[in-house]
N, C-alpha and C positions, 0 to 999 in steps of 0.2 A: 274611742276611749282616750281620755286625757291622762297625762302622767302626773303622779303625785310627787311634789318636791318637798323633801323634808327640810325643816328649818335649819338643820345643821349644814345643809348644802348651800342654801341661799342666804343664810344669816338673817332670817326674818324673825320678827317677834312673836309669830304665831306658829302653831305646830306644823301646818302643812297647807299647800295650795295645789289645786289641780289646774294644769296648764297644757295647752296644745300649741304646737308650732304651726306657722304658716308663712307664705310669701305672697305679697299682693302689690300691684302698682297703684299709684294715686289716680291713674286714668287707664281704663282698659281699652278704650277707643279714643284716638287722638289724631290730630294733624300736626302735632309739634315735632321738633327735632330730637327731643329727649323727654324722659319722664322719670320721676323718682320711684324707686321700688323699695318697699319696707318689708321687714321680716322680723319675727320674734316669737316668743311664747306668750300666749294670752289665755286668761281664764274666761274672758268675754271675747267671743269670736271676732277676730280682726282688730282688736284693740290691744296692741302689743304692750306687754309689761316688762319683759326681760328680753334682751338682745340675743340673737343667735351668734354665739362666739365662734370665731375662726371659720365662718361659713364660706364656702366657695360656690359661686353661682354659674351654672352652665347656660349659655344663651345660644339658641338656634335662630338665625335670621330667616326672613321669608325666602331667601335664595339658598337656604340650607348651609350657610356658613356658620361655623361653630366658634364660640369665644368663651373664655373663662374670666370671670370677674371675682377678685378678692377685695371686698370693701375695706376701706381704712376707717370706717365708722367707729367712733369711740363712745357712743352713747350707751347708757346702761339700759334704757327702756326699749330700744329697737336697733336693728341694723338697717342702714339705708345706703343706697348707691344710685347713681345716675345710669339709666339705661339709654344708650344712644340709639336713635332711630333713623339711620341714614337712608333707608329705602322703604317704600310702601309695602304693606302686607302685615302678616301676623308673626310676632316673635314669641318663642317659647322660653320661659324662664324656669329653671329647675335647680333645686338644691336638696340636700338631705342632712339629717341629724340623727344621732343615736343616743340612747340612754341605757345604762346598765340596770337590770332589775334582778331581784332575788325572790325566789319562791320557796315556800315550805308547805308540806302536806299537813292539813289540819282537818280532822274529822272526815277523812277520805277525799278531801278536796284540796287542790293546789291553790294557794292564795299568795298574793304579794307580801313580802316580808320587809318591814322597816325597823331598823334597830334604833328605837327611840323609847324614852321613859314613859311609863303608863300615865303620868300626870300631864304629859304633853299630847296625848292622843284622846280622841273621843271614846265613848264606851264601845265595846266590841260590837254590839248589836247595831251601832250607827255607822260602821265602816266595813269596807270590803277587803281589808288587808289585816295582817296580824303583826304583833310586836312580841318581843321576848316574854313579857308578862303573861300573854295569852297561852304560851306553851308550857309555862311553869317548869315542872321537873322533867318534861319530855326531852329526850335526846334528839337533836335535829342538826342537819347540815344543809344549809340553804343551797338550792340549785340556782346557778347564775345563768341568765340569758340576756340578750339585748333586744331592745325595741328600736326599730329603725323607721323613721318617717321619710318618705320621699315627697317633696313639696313642689307643686307646679302652679304656674299662672300664665296667662296669655295676654299680650298687648298687641293691638292692631293699629297700625298707622294708615289712615285714609281708607283702607279697605281690608276685608277679611280674606285671607288666603288659607289653603289647606295646612293643617297642623302636621309638622314633621315629628314622627314618633321618636321618643327618647326612652331609654331602658329604665325599668323600675321593677322591683319584685312583684308588685301588684299593678297590673296595667289597667287603666281606665280609659275607654274610648267613648267620646260623645258622638252620637250619630247626627247631632246638630252642632254646627260650629259653636264653641263655647262663648264666643263674643256676639252671638246672635240670639241669645235666649230671651224669651218673653214671659212675663208673669202670667200664671194660670194656664200655661200651655204645657202639654206633656212632652218631656224630654227623655229619650231612651239612652241608656249607657250600656256598654258591654264590658264586663270585668273578666280578666284572665290572669292566670299565674302559670309560668313555664309554658306559655302558648296554648294553654288549655282553659276552657271556660271554667270560671270559679263559681260554683253553685253555693247558695246559702251564705254568701259573703255579707258582712255588715255594711250598710250604707247609712251614714249619719249626715243629716243636713242641718246646718246652723246658720241662721241669719246674723248679720253683723250685730254685735253686742250681746248675742244670746249665750247663755251658759249651757253646760252639758244637760242640765235638767230640762231645758227648753228646746232641746233638739228633736227633730223628727227622725225616727229610725225605720229603716226598711231592710229587706233581704233580697238578694238576687235569686232569680229562678234557676232551674236546672241548666239552662243554656247560658248562664252568667249575665243575663240582662236584668235591668230594673228600670222602671218608669218613674221619673222624678217630676214633681210639680212644685214650682216656686210661687208662693201666694202673693208676693209683693215685688215691686221693682226696687231692688236694693242689692247690696253685696251679700254673698253667701260663701260658706265653706262646705265642701263635700268631702267627706272622709270615708275611705273604703278599706276594709281589713277582713282577714279570715275570721271565721267563728272559732273561738277557743273552747275546747272541752275541759272544764275545770277538774275532771276526774283523771285526765291524762297528764303525764309528766310534761311540763312546759318546755317549749323550744323557742328559738328566736322568733320574734313577732315583726310583721311588716305592715306598714300603713301607707296609703297614698292619700294626700290631702291637696285639693285643688281649690283655689279661690276664683270666684266668678262674680260678674256683675250682670244682673238681670234687668232688662228694660221693661 
């Protein structure tokens, strides 16, 4: 699920945009000594529109050496940095970002709450969030939670080597090396949380340029596994999160998003 940015936050001329963060290299497989890595928020998958501000990127080299990069990028549309590739093998790139959310209970369901005028929002039937005008004379105190995205990508220089695990609230393991994926071949993933298989997790696949409406949606099985098929050779985002029960009081939400290139 993508996040809704209100115009008051981004100073945009329209009421809202739905955006999702990601990190991705310009080349997933290369023989070069360095490669550019870009990240940002995008409504169209992998087409960054707004930079990740103050992001810190954790790097694990093929030899399991750890490094932290704090880009000095000043662009508004994306955050970019050079990833040095001194040795052959697969590098893991990880970062995270959070966004505060407010929820209120409306007709026995918990919905996201945005404090915006009615004339700046679509009709209630056309949106999945509420605004003050929807609640009218009701007394309400919004419940505040955070949504945290953990973002991953993988860069291989000259050869693919085993992925070194990095911590994340939602762990996603590819049983095939993520830089060896082929179009129209089944790929199995295992999803876990707190070292336990995560059943019924949401798995969302979006091809480069796709919007949320064009995504393919799956669920993990009882053992936390899911089988993915990528129909074309191109870049994709794979997003995994817990299923949220809208009738229960919301708590902090965790997402893992991985960028991939399928051959």
